[in-house]
C-alpha positions as CSV (number, residue, x, y, z in Angstrom):
1,M,-5.3,6.5,28.7
2,K,-2.1,5.4,26.8
3,G,-3.8,2.0,27.0
4,A,-6.8,2.6,24.8
5,R,-4.8,4.7,22.5
6,D,-2.5,1.4,21.8
7,G,-5.5,-0.9,21.3
8,L,-6.5,2.2,18.5
9,S,-3.0,1.7,17.1
10,D,-3.2,-2.1,17.3
11,N,-6.7,-1.9,15.7
12,R,-5.3,-0.1,12.7
13,R,-2.5,-1.9,12.0
14,S,-4.3,-5.1,12.2
15,K,-6.9,-3.4,9.5
16,G,-3.8,-2.3,7.3
17,T,-2.6,-6.0,7.7
18,L,-5.6,-7.4,6.6
19,G,-5.8,-4.7,3.9
20,E,-2.3,-5.0,2.6
21,E,-3.3,-8.9,2.5
22,M,-6.2,-9.0,0.4
23,A,-4.2,-6.7,-1.6
24,A,-1.2,-9.2,-2.2
25,Q,-3.9,-12.1,-2.9
26,Y,-5.5,-9.9,-5.6
27,L,-2.3,-8.8,-7.0
28,T,-1.1,-12.4,-7.5
29,G,-4.4,-13.8,-8.7
30,K,-4.0,-11.2,-11.7
31,G,-0.4,-13.0,-12.3
32,W,1.9,-10.0,-10.8
33,R,4.7,-11.1,-8.9
34,I,5.4,-9.5,-5.3
35,I,8.8,-8.4,-4.8
36,E,8.5,-7.2,-1.4
37,R,6.0,-6.9,1.0
38,N,6.5,-3.7,3.8
39,W,9.6,-2.6,2.4
40,R,11.6,-0.5,5.2
41,C,13.8,2.0,5.0
42,R,15.2,4.9,7.2
43,S,12.6,7.5,4.9
44,G,9.3,5.1,5.6
45,E,7.5,2.1,3.8
46,V,6.7,0.9,0.8
47,D,3.2,-1.2,1.6
48,I,3.7,-3.6,-1.6
49,I,6.8,-3.9,-4.4
50,A,5.3,-5.7,-7.4
51,E,6.8,-6.3,-10.9
52,K,4.2,-7.1,-13.8
53,E,5.6,-7.5,-17.6
54,G,8.8,-5.7,-16.6
55,T,7.7,-2.2,-14.7
56,L,8.6,-2.5,-10.9
57,I,5.2,-1.3,-9.4
58,F,5.5,0.8,-6.1
59,I,1.8,0.3,-4.2
60,E,0.4,2.1,-1.6
61,V,-2.8,0.2,0.2
62,R,-5.1,2.0,2.3
63,S,-8.3,0.3,4.4
64,R,-11.0,1.5,5.6
65,T,-14.1,0.3,7.6
66,G,-15.8,3.7,6.9
67,A,-16.1,6.6,4.7
68,T,-16.6,8.7,8.0
69,H,-13.1,10.4,7.2
70,G,-13.2,10.3,3.7
71,T,-12.6,6.8,1.0
72,A,-9.7,4.8,1.9
73,A,-8.3,6.3,-1.9
74,E,-8.6,10.6,-0.3
75,S,-6.4,9.6,2.4
76,V,-3.1,9.9,0.2
77,T,-2.1,13.0,0.9
78,A,0.9,14.9,-1.3
79,R,3.2,14.5,1.8
80,K,2.2,10.4,1.4
81,I,3.0,10.4,-2.6
82,A,6.1,12.2,-2.0
83,Q,7.8,9.9,0.9
84,V,6.4,6.8,-1.4
85,R,8.7,8.3,-4.5
86,H,11.3,8.9,-2.4
87,I,11.3,5.7,-0.5
88,A,11.2,4.5,-4.6
89,E,14.4,6.3,-5.8
90,I,16.2,4.8,-2.6
91,Y,15.1,1.1,-3.0
92,L,16.2,2.0,-6.9
93,H,19.3,3.0,-6.2
94,M,19.8,0.1,-3.5
95,R,18.9,-2.8,-6.4
96,G,21.4,-1.1,-8.9
97,A,17.6,-0.6,-11.1
98,A,17.8,2.8,-12.1
99,D,16.9,1.8,-15.4
100,I,13.4,-0.3,-15.0
101,P,10.3,1.2,-15.8
102,V,8.5,2.3,-12.4
103,R,5.0,3.3,-12.2
104,F,3.0,4.4,-8.8
105,D,-0.2,2.3,-7.9
106,M,-2.8,2.7,-4.8
107,I,-5.3,-0.2,-3.8
108,A,-8.2,1.4,-1.7
109,V,-9.8,-2.0,-0.1
110,R,-13.1,-1.0,2.3
111,L,-13.7,-3.5,5.1
112,L,-16.6,-4.5,6.5
113,P,-17.1,-5.8,10.3
114,D,-15.9,-9.7,9.0
115,Q,-13.0,-8.6,8.2
116,Q,-13.8,-9.2,3.9
117,A,-13.4,-6.6,1.4
118,E,-16.7,-5.0,0.2
119,V,-14.7,-2.6,-2.4
120,M,-11.4,-2.9,-3.6
121,E,-10.1,-0.4,-6.2
122,H,-6.9,-0.4,-8.4
123,I,-6.0,2.8,-9.4
124,E,-2.7,2.2,-12.1
125,A,-0.7,4.9,-12.5
126,A,-2.5,7.0,-8.8
127,F,0.4,9.8,-8.8
């Protein structure tokens, strides 16, 4: 059974990577500057860190192929929000950027079977 489980994990990871790539392209198309992708520390990972007009924006990207388990936006839990905020504090401290304005956005991507984005919802100041 472990092999089947690994396949599910790989499929999930590839959907997440595809969603993050689509989100990054969307943001750069709007003129945003991507600073980091998949920035990691001991506490976890932030999908995208971008800058727009002097504001540092930490972005959680969620991808779904259907709504069986809720929408992509609904999948962001209070625990995940707290984790992203904590990781942002660490990032700001490590970069000596405590005085820069920050914001937390979410991008929800619904993927079609052909791996195209059907819906991309950008929620600014999501949490």
